[in-house]
Phi, psi and omega in degrees: 000296179197171179253152170245135181231120179257127179243138173278144178243164183293344177274004177090354179272168175242127180251133184244133183237142174268126180240121177272113182203158179296159180304327183270015179298148179281140180305322180296321178295321178295317179301311183292327176298314179292320181299316180291326176297318180296317180301325181283342185281344180082007178287176177298154184306130176273152177291133177263018177277108185305320184292345179274349181281147172248130184231128178214153181270136176250120175257118185304338182273338187245353185227149173246147176259133175243129182257128176238132176237126182247000000 
């Protein structure tokens, strides 16, 4: 269905983005898609350190999304 990519930002928060890409997408491509999305949002600068990102696949049949806003 889609990927979720969590990026750390300089304000200490973690920002999570939904990236629509095929299952066989490369992790680096997913990271940069989320990173550029973050840059357009006007939020605090996200870390461009690839190893700090968390990337996971969401299958609509097996996972639920829970939204938290702080």
